[in-house]
C-alpha atoms as one frame of an Amber mdcrd trajectory, in Angstrom:
protein
   0.000   0.000   0.000   1.367   3.273  -0.918   1.796   6.353   1.169  -0.436
   8.658  -0.838  -2.290  11.520   0.685  -5.699  13.041   0.415  -6.963  16.534
  -0.104  -8.962  18.540   2.413 -10.525  21.916   2.494  -9.065  24.744   4.474
 -10.141  24.655   8.092 -12.174  27.810   7.505 -14.129  25.970   4.801 -14.325
  22.715   6.806 -13.444  19.332   5.369 -15.298  17.156   2.902 -15.084  14.171
   5.197 -17.158  15.963   7.851 -19.483  18.143   5.801 -19.351  16.959   2.197
 -22.110  15.389   0.159 -21.677  11.647   0.690 -24.726  10.242  -1.130 -24.830
   8.686  -4.623 -22.756  10.741  -7.101 -22.021  13.148  -4.250 -25.651  14.193
  -3.793 -27.042  14.438  -0.263 -26.129  12.658   2.962 -27.669   9.825   4.970
 -30.120  12.349   6.430 -31.781  12.789   3.026 -30.604   9.704   1.110 -32.528
   7.181   3.206 -32.119   4.112   0.969 -29.483   3.093  -1.571 -29.711  -0.445
  -2.896 -27.209  -1.502  -5.547 -26.487  -5.052  -6.630 -22.710  -4.520  -6.612
 -22.673  -4.041  -2.811 -24.436  -5.408   0.240 -25.893  -8.628  -1.184 -25.645
 -11.823   0.891 -23.947 -13.523  -2.068 -22.015 -12.448  -5.137 -22.024 -15.896
  -6.726 -23.713 -15.952 -10.106 -26.999 -17.854 -10.032 -27.203 -18.055  -6.227
 -30.274 -16.935  -4.218 -29.991 -13.640  -2.327 -31.269 -13.815   1.259 -30.441
 -10.241   2.297 -29.609  -6.897   0.712 -27.955  -4.183   2.816 -28.491  -0.599
   1.771 -25.474   1.697   1.253 -26.978   5.002   2.461 -25.529   4.709   5.950
 -28.947   4.192   7.565 -28.439   0.495   8.282 -31.510  -0.723   6.403 -31.469
  -4.449   5.555 -33.974  -6.139   3.258 -34.447  -9.858   3.840 -36.195 -12.896
   2.420 -36.147 -16.002   4.598 -38.020 -18.290   2.192 -35.565 -19.782  -0.291
 -38.186 -20.165  -3.025 -38.894 -16.422  -2.827 -35.296 -15.206  -2.902 -34.200
 -13.383  -6.064 -31.146 -14.683  -7.910 -27.806 -12.902  -8.136 -26.688 -12.224
 -11.723 -23.005 -11.313 -11.708 -22.826  -9.319 -14.932 -25.855  -7.822 -16.638
 -25.480  -4.123 -17.418 -22.021  -2.942 -18.486 -20.423  -5.660 -16.379 -22.319
  -4.718 -13.214 -24.623  -7.186 -11.437 -28.372  -7.297 -10.858 -30.966  -9.223
  -8.890 -33.278 -11.352 -11.023 -36.898 -11.796  -9.873 -38.381 -14.987 -11.295
 -41.975 -14.102 -12.342 -43.469 -17.036 -10.417 -46.945 -15.830  -9.372 -47.894
 -18.910  -7.366 -48.673 -18.239  -3.731 -45.506 -18.421  -1.639 -43.295 -18.502
  -4.730 -42.977 -14.895  -5.946 -39.575 -13.320  -5.276 -39.404 -10.214  -3.105
 -37.377  -8.659  -0.277 -38.781  -6.822   2.736 -37.757  -4.646   5.691 -39.935
  -3.480   8.609 -41.597  -0.082   8.929 -39.121   2.744   9.472 -40.053   6.412
  10.056 -37.306   7.593   7.690 -39.374   6.243   4.764 -42.337   8.613   5.249
 -43.238  11.669   7.410 -42.142  13.938   4.566 -43.351  16.402   1.947 -40.810
  15.329  -0.668 -39.507  12.222  -2.439 -36.896  11.466  -5.109 -36.550   7.946
  -6.543 -34.061   6.625  -9.114 -34.458   3.071 -10.449 -32.372   0.946 -12.839
 -34.261  -2.066 -14.215 -34.520  -4.444 -17.158 -37.848  -6.171 -17.727 -38.136
  -9.658 -19.217 -41.890  -9.288 -19.660 -44.942  -7.369 -18.490 -48.323  -8.345
 -17.108 -50.203  -7.510 -13.930 -48.797  -5.063 -11.371 -45.034  -5.619 -11.038
 -43.656  -3.443  -8.275 -40.095  -2.152  -8.163 -40.479  -0.688  -4.665 -43.470
  -0.135  -2.420 -44.484   0.703   1.133 -48.003  -0.500   1.897 -49.989  -3.247
   3.659 -52.515  -3.684   0.853 -54.191  -1.672  -1.895 -54.521   1.826  -0.474
 -53.867   0.501   3.036 -51.112   2.415   4.863 -49.606   3.125   1.450 -46.824
   5.715   1.412 -45.717   4.993  -2.167 -45.413   2.383  -4.890 -43.467   2.456
  -8.201 -44.619  -0.365 -10.473 -45.051  -1.523 -14.056 -48.722  -2.023 -14.884
 -51.206  -1.835 -17.761 -49.949  -0.779 -21.170 -46.386  -1.736 -20.146 -46.005
   1.640 -18.466 -44.511   2.800 -15.175 -47.164   3.768 -12.605 -46.825   5.628
  -9.306 -48.946   5.802  -6.140 -48.283   8.452  -3.498 -50.161   8.525  -0.169
 -52.583   5.732  -1.127 -53.805   5.156  -4.692 -56.313   7.959  -5.232 -53.972
   9.945  -7.532 -52.375   7.043  -9.388 -50.693   8.050 -12.661 -48.279   6.652
 -15.245 -45.579   7.789 -17.597 -46.478   8.566 -21.198 -44.216   6.084 -23.026
 -44.477   2.319 -23.325 -41.579   0.398 -21.745 -39.832  -2.324 -23.756 -38.619
  -5.742 -22.652 -34.886  -6.539 -22.479 -34.091  -2.829 -22.305 -31.984  -1.228
 -19.574 -33.924   1.715 -18.144 -33.334   4.608 -15.764 -36.627   5.965 -14.393
 -36.862   8.820 -11.881 -39.902   9.826  -9.845 -40.227  13.073  -7.849 -42.838
  14.340  -5.409 -42.861  17.897  -4.026 -45.668  18.674  -1.602 -44.727  22.353
  -1.447 -45.945  22.896  -5.011 -49.514  23.300  -6.174 -51.323  19.917  -6.606
 -51.070  19.807 -10.446 -47.236  20.078 -10.325 -46.421  17.824  -7.369 -45.604
  14.533  -9.151 -43.233  13.971 -12.107 -41.621  11.030 -13.927 -38.356  11.358
 -15.881 -37.160   8.830 -18.438 -33.360   9.050 -18.772 -33.310  12.808 -18.088
 -36.431  13.627 -20.124 -39.572  14.784 -18.317 -42.371  12.470 -19.419 -45.257
  13.162 -17.073 -46.435  15.808 -14.613 -49.425  14.771 -12.557 -51.782  15.871
  -9.801 -51.162  14.826  -6.220 -53.658  16.016  -3.640 -51.537  15.277  -0.556
 -49.125  18.004   0.534 -47.323  15.668   2.928 -46.887  11.929   3.480 -47.823
  11.025   7.063 -46.337   8.153   9.050 -47.530   4.886   7.522 -47.408   1.669
   9.539 -46.241  -0.582   6.699 -43.077  -2.392   5.590 -40.902  -1.457   2.625
 -40.767  -4.081  -0.131 -38.716  -4.574  -3.302 -40.190  -6.822  -6.004 -43.817
  -7.052  -4.808 -46.756  -4.703  -4.246 -47.187  -6.025  -0.679 -46.278  -9.174
   1.226 -49.619 -10.927   0.719 -49.803 -10.350  -3.033 -48.271 -13.100  -5.234
 -48.113 -10.943  -8.373 -44.487 -11.375  -9.433 -41.836  -9.055 -10.792 -40.519
 -10.324 -14.126 -37.094  -8.829 -14.612 -33.917  -7.464 -13.101 -33.260  -4.705
 -10.573 -29.748  -3.275 -10.420 -30.190  -0.126  -8.343 -32.758   1.821  -6.308
 -31.946   5.223  -4.812 -34.427   6.972  -2.513 -34.379  10.457  -0.943 -36.902
  11.841   1.549 -36.695  15.219  -0.169 -37.243  16.602  -3.658 -33.826  17.043
  -5.289 -33.116  20.033  -7.487 -32.543  19.673 -11.223 -28.745  19.862 -10.917
 -28.715  17.001  -8.413 -31.047  14.927 -10.576 -28.816  15.455 -13.612 -25.654
  14.512 -11.705 -27.162  11.256 -10.405 -28.472  10.327 -13.852 -25.035  10.943
 -15.378 -23.627   8.671 -12.655 -26.122   5.881 -13.472 -25.741   6.393 -17.222
 -21.963   5.903 -17.026 -22.135   2.952 -14.641 -24.713   0.943 -16.566 -23.989
   2.245 -20.089 -27.523   3.603 -20.498 -27.706   6.590 -22.845 -29.313   9.792
 -21.607 -31.684  11.539 -23.994 -30.822  14.941 -22.525 -28.261  16.595 -20.223
 -25.498  14.072 -20.912 -22.663  16.161 -19.481 -20.099  13.403 -18.927 -18.117
  11.927 -21.840 -15.489  10.112 -19.771 -17.611   6.971 -20.082 -17.210   6.872
 -23.864 -14.943   4.081 -25.170 -12.797   6.648 -26.984 -12.034   8.258 -23.606
 -11.280   4.978 -21.847 -14.638   3.995 -20.287 -14.135   5.916 -17.059 -17.488
   4.564 -15.832 -16.947   4.107 -12.101 -18.133   6.252  -9.185 -19.014   9.267
 -11.304 -19.723  12.257  -9.019 -20.074  15.952  -9.650 -20.891  19.525  -8.861
 -23.175  21.670 -10.966 -25.846  24.356 -11.237 -29.152  24.008 -13.064 -30.944
  26.587 -15.216 -32.840  27.909 -12.180 -29.630  28.587 -10.230 -29.927  25.738
  -7.717 -26.829  23.614  -7.340 -24.893  20.688  -5.949 -21.835  22.613  -4.713
 -19.537  19.816  -3.551 -18.985  16.089  -3.241 -16.965  14.076  -0.751 -13.941
  11.952  -1.714 -15.856   8.953  -0.375 -18.282   9.163  -3.314 -15.623   9.122
  -6.042 -13.063   6.640  -4.668 -10.608   9.209  -3.331 -11.176  12.605  -4.974
 -13.529  15.362  -3.801 -14.373  18.802  -5.189 -15.956  21.899  -3.631 -16.859
  24.981  -5.658 -15.317  28.296  -4.630 -16.499  30.596  -7.423 -17.565  30.690
 -11.063 -20.267  27.988 -10.930 -22.845  29.450 -13.308 -26.161  28.202 -14.623
 -25.679  24.936 -16.563 -22.070  24.560 -15.401 -21.107  21.002 -14.432 -17.872
  19.322 -13.350 -18.225  15.538 -13.455 -15.473  13.114 -12.453 -15.162   9.322
 -12.773 -12.488   6.630 -12.878 -11.877   3.238 -14.496  -9.938   1.282 -11.866
 -11.623  -0.881  -9.183  -8.347  -0.980  -7.213  -5.664   1.570  -6.395  -1.964
   1.430  -5.612   1.202   3.473  -5.808   3.176   3.066  -9.020   6.517   4.357
 -10.193   5.840   3.839 -13.903   4.053   6.114 -16.394   5.392   9.212 -14.628
   6.957  11.082 -17.566   6.797  14.840 -17.133   6.817  14.776 -13.315   9.984
  16.255 -11.784  11.691  14.675  -8.763  14.242  12.097  -7.672  11.791   9.429
  -6.415   8.576  10.038  -8.326   5.455   7.937  -7.887   1.751   8.449  -8.421
  -1.619   6.920  -7.700  -2.477   4.177 -10.135  -6.110   5.387 -10.175  -6.750
   8.178 -12.665  -9.891  10.293 -12.932 -11.431  11.728 -16.074 -12.781  15.228
 -15.435 -15.447  16.660 -17.752 -15.893  20.418 -17.324 -18.890  22.263 -18.794
 -18.261  25.989 -18.384 -20.721  28.613 -19.643 -19.272  31.756 -18.102 -16.670
  32.623 -15.478 -13.847  30.179 -14.848 -14.756  27.543 -12.281 -12.529  27.783
  -9.216 -12.685  24.907  -6.763 -10.928  23.191  -3.897  -9.852  19.605  -4.554
  -9.207  16.883  -1.984  -7.462  13.541  -2.367  -8.321  11.236   0.544  -5.992
   8.363   1.320  -8.592   6.145   3.026 -11.286   6.763   0.429  -8.718   6.127
  -2.290  -7.984   2.654  -0.893  -4.636   3.738   0.531  -5.320   3.939   4.284
  -2.628   3.922   6.969  -0.264   6.368   5.299   2.263   8.475   7.189   2.083
  11.682   5.170   5.255  13.572   4.410   6.042  17.119   3.333   3.134  19.001
   1.738   5.414  20.456  -0.932   6.133  16.998  -2.392   2.515  16.273  -3.344
   1.348  17.518  -6.713  -1.781  17.470  -8.862  -0.968  16.187 -12.351  -2.930
  16.268 -15.606  -2.762  15.100 -19.193  -5.164  15.588 -22.087  -4.977  12.008
 -23.401  -4.994   8.553 -21.835  -1.267   8.214 -22.451   1.680  10.555 -22.702
   3.624  12.820 -20.338   1.963  14.445 -17.356   1.765  18.166 -16.632   2.198
  19.397 -13.066  -0.877  21.542 -12.288  -0.353  22.526  -8.657   1.497  21.789
  -5.429  -0.596  20.809  -2.406  -1.589  23.650  -0.078  -2.144  21.671   3.115
  -2.561  18.248   4.691  -5.324  17.468   7.182  -5.393  13.960   8.619  -4.980
  11.647   5.640  -6.227  14.211   3.134  -4.236  16.477   0.796  -5.811  19.791
  -0.151  -5.337  21.795  -3.342  -7.148  25.118  -2.945  -8.502  27.614  -5.484
  -7.799  25.551  -8.577  -9.009  27.046 -11.860 -10.594  24.051 -13.546 -10.802
  24.558 -17.302  -9.323  21.436 -18.920 -11.164  18.225 -19.707  -8.914  15.222
 -19.288  -7.113  12.924 -16.875  -6.053  13.847 -13.332  -4.339  12.074 -10.449
  -2.105  12.614  -7.425   1.685  12.262  -7.468   4.618  12.709  -5.121   8.060
  13.986  -6.084   9.772  11.939  -3.358   8.071   8.762  -2.157  10.887   8.133
   0.361   9.941  11.297   2.287   6.315  11.655   1.225   5.176   8.102   0.562
   2.117   6.516  -0.721   1.263   2.590   2.221   2.807  -0.795   0.904   4.558
  -0.413  -2.424   4.041  -3.724  -4.226   6.680  -4.319  -6.895   5.116  -7.492
  -8.303   2.848 -10.431  -7.507   3.252 -13.621  -9.536   1.892 -17.155  -9.617
   3.918 -20.000 -11.166   2.908 -23.640 -11.730   5.769 -26.016 -10.917   5.595
 -29.763 -10.306   1.864 -29.715  -9.715   2.052 -26.887  -7.160   1.528 -23.138
  -7.525   4.268 -20.917  -6.157   3.036 -17.455  -5.180   5.748 -14.799  -4.904
   5.648 -11.069  -4.311   7.979  -8.233  -3.485   7.480  -4.900  -1.711   9.694
  -1.850  -2.119   8.389  -0.167   1.042   5.827  -0.802   3.785   4.036   1.340
   6.334   1.890  -0.123   9.119   1.297  -3.318   7.140  -0.015  -6.305   9.144
  -0.185  -9.377   6.895  -0.733 -10.671   3.383  -3.726 -12.895   2.590  -3.389
 -15.019  -0.566  -6.758 -15.490  -2.268  -7.796 -18.101  -4.843 -10.799 -18.316
  -7.164 -12.110 -20.653  -9.852 -14.003 -17.883 -11.665 -12.136 -14.647 -10.890
 -15.097 -13.339  -8.886 -15.591 -15.456  -5.773 -12.506 -15.739  -3.605 -11.306
 -17.792  -0.639  -8.120 -17.577   1.399  -5.476 -20.292   1.002  -3.007 -18.833
   3.516  -1.605 -15.754   5.208   1.945 -14.440   5.545   2.984 -11.872   8.209
   4.224  -8.555   6.805   7.292  -6.647   7.962   5.147  -3.732   9.156   7.425
  -0.803   8.348  10.250  -0.926   5.849  12.065   1.141   3.253  13.978  -1.768
   1.731  13.005  -4.440  -0.789  11.371  -7.486   0.819  10.449 -10.816  -0.804
   7.542 -13.015   0.265   6.206 -16.375  -0.906   3.572 -19.038  -0.298   2.977
 -22.455  -1.928  -0.455 -23.692  -2.973   0.192 -27.419  -2.572  -3.257 -28.474
  -3.798  -4.198 -26.153  -6.662  -7.503 -26.426  -8.463  -7.737 -28.336 -11.721
  -7.954 -26.278 -14.884  -7.776 -22.472 -14.861  -7.698 -20.756 -11.467  -6.968
 -17.219 -10.295  -4.834 -15.766  -7.511  -4.880 -12.341  -5.872  -2.907 -10.811
  -3.006  -4.738  -8.946  -0.228  -2.463  -6.720   1.863  -4.035  -5.879   5.241
  -2.904  -2.904   7.336  -2.785  -2.674  11.125  -5.943  -0.536  11.088  -7.863
  -3.212   9.171  -7.864  -1.484   5.790  -6.693  -3.553   2.844  -5.516  -3.342
  -0.763  -5.781  -5.876  -3.566  -3.188  -6.733  -6.205  -3.765  -7.470  -9.851
  -5.070 -10.964 -10.607  -2.775 -13.776 -11.801  -4.112 -16.867 -13.598  -2.782
 -20.438 -13.741  -3.782 -23.278 -16.078  -3.339 -26.477 -14.098  -4.215 -29.057
 -16.727  -3.956 -32.783 -16.095  -0.787 -32.956 -18.153   2.126 -31.632 -16.084
   5.424 -30.824 -17.723   8.293 -31.501 -15.325  10.801 -28.635 -15.525  13.993
 -28.265 -13.519  16.024 -25.060 -13.333  19.289 -25.167 -11.393  21.109 -23.658
  -9.664  18.256 -21.354  -8.591  19.068 -18.880  -7.101  22.225 -18.479  -9.146
  25.329 -16.343  -8.677  25.452 -15.007 -12.241  26.651 -18.153 -13.955  25.313
 -20.920 -16.168  21.806 -22.121 -15.343  20.587 -25.501 -16.584  17.008 -25.705
 -17.822  15.702 -29.272 -18.229  12.226 -30.177 -19.479  10.579 -33.554 -20.056
   8.981 -31.986 -23.122  11.043 -30.670 -26.074  12.019 -27.032 -25.607  11.044
 -24.935 -28.622  11.039 -21.385 -27.241  12.671 -19.859 -24.202  12.204 -16.223
 -23.168  13.557 -14.391 -20.123  11.933 -11.208 -18.870  12.523  -9.026 -15.836
  10.172  -7.937 -13.053   8.920  -5.063 -15.229   7.853  -7.513 -17.935  10.633
  -6.473 -20.352  12.091  -9.287 -22.481  15.880  -9.382 -22.014  16.676 -12.696
 -23.721  15.012 -15.054 -26.181  15.976 -18.152 -28.099  14.249 -20.688 -30.331
  15.505 -24.267 -30.040  15.105 -27.208 -32.370  13.306 -29.587 -29.994  16.022
 -30.106 -27.381  15.106 -30.948 -23.778  18.036 -29.109 -22.133  19.360 -25.569
 -22.412  22.258 -23.793 -20.679  21.299 -20.197 -19.891  24.167 -17.768 -19.312
  23.187 -15.195 -16.644  26.573 -13.470 -16.264  25.263 -10.257 -17.854  22.054
 -10.241 -15.768  21.694  -7.697 -12.980  20.813  -9.048  -9.543  17.084  -9.510
  -9.101  14.081 -11.610 -10.014  13.433 -12.874 -13.545  10.903 -15.084 -15.276
  11.734 -17.852 -17.725   8.915 -18.461 -20.211   9.343 -22.005 -21.467   6.967
 -23.218 -24.177   4.360 -20.764 -22.866   4.718 -21.647 -19.137   6.646 -19.345
 -16.771   9.139 -20.182 -14.022  10.873 -17.881 -11.558  14.649 -17.367 -11.567
  16.583 -15.427  -8.901  19.967 -13.941  -9.833  22.117 -12.825  -6.884
């Protein structure tokens, strides 16, 4: 883990971590965002095709939806929309068979004069009432709300019982990924209180007679109209976001850009973020933003926790229809010392995670404070160094040299603050340090490799530095998604020298399997390595390499299969030697010109480790 820092606001402006917007896409907090269900977090299983017994919401309110009857548990689908998962509800309308999930009555779900709902679904078919989310005991009985597909294959909404039921204007299609929003504002006149948006386009405005939603003694349900109704949901649900307030137009647009990027669902209007386009690298993850709508209402900041390590707060220049949207493409983060061209310093490193920033500016230049947060960036437990070593870097394309934009202004806790930045350039941003020995980023992993030898898998890794590291957990998987531990190795804890570690998997899985290294810090935070794969077929080629380690001399390579190609590459993956052999089973490799270190011998497509001292 690397010793990288995070940004914070000046103490006079307070910090993002305490006062920032921490809800989806950086909109709202747990006080207003009362429910956030997403299939990529909080499910009782992440195994494809397995039944889901519980679904924990991510709003911070501790809501848990459950289903104790196995026959009524939805199924986890590991990759449905743009590689992200969903829950599949099985359309079985027999009594006691329809899939749904339920949580008891909670006062945070009603007692309000405003609602905002965002739903991401894909329907396999339509029929009778198929509810996405509801809170009622029965038809019109203690009913706070219900969003459901109904007659004419349209989305219908009930608010405060069913006396003002209405639908959207367009017919929904099967096997189509959809983002639907519903808003209720009891402060408006009755004819304007209820609206439905279809992927950022207003479809319907309808009458709602109630100016407030009183406390309703009813449970909240996903996938059914109410617990005694067997009418089944026939499709997939990937995400449900619920606020107990009416969001402004800027906040709605930011959340829809977030969902559009994540699930690759095109917006018909207000598509302000192009970082999710393939030509820009598919920076689809954790899109968050600030912005101001045409009426002058805004979302002025977002916390680093919402965008995997980076936060932004407007200072000045945020005009009507200005938006700054930021997203990334990397599910993991680390400190790297490669791809650092253009950054000055003796010991340069940077965060592996890069953010694409899309800036829509209609008037004055947008000036903002930026924060990089070590914990939120997956780099917890860092002992921060000198402020002057940390720099904000930028480039216009996915590759090429970096440009130094600014030097950090301050460090607060594990955050690094860059204040009053004039943000004008679309492109790629990240955090770097000019001297990682003095201003580091937690454990610096040089490599992690898996090698099949004599029917066993040798796992080896090397760290260049460590800070407050506790242990390494070696994980194995047969599908690259579901992991189990095969062993742990104690870490050094704190080190500024190169350290080598290893572990042997004596009973590897048959066929293709995957390995990943989990480095755990003393504070419980952890970081994951890249994934290595091994093909352990029934046929095992016996290979001997000796002496190994070697003191820069001749190394004998013996194989019980004819050797046709032999490549040697270093820890950076650079090929330093190659030879093609006419079907001999022995080769003498001269390592006298090799520098001391670790190398890999690729023999007939299989790789074996070689240490040169």
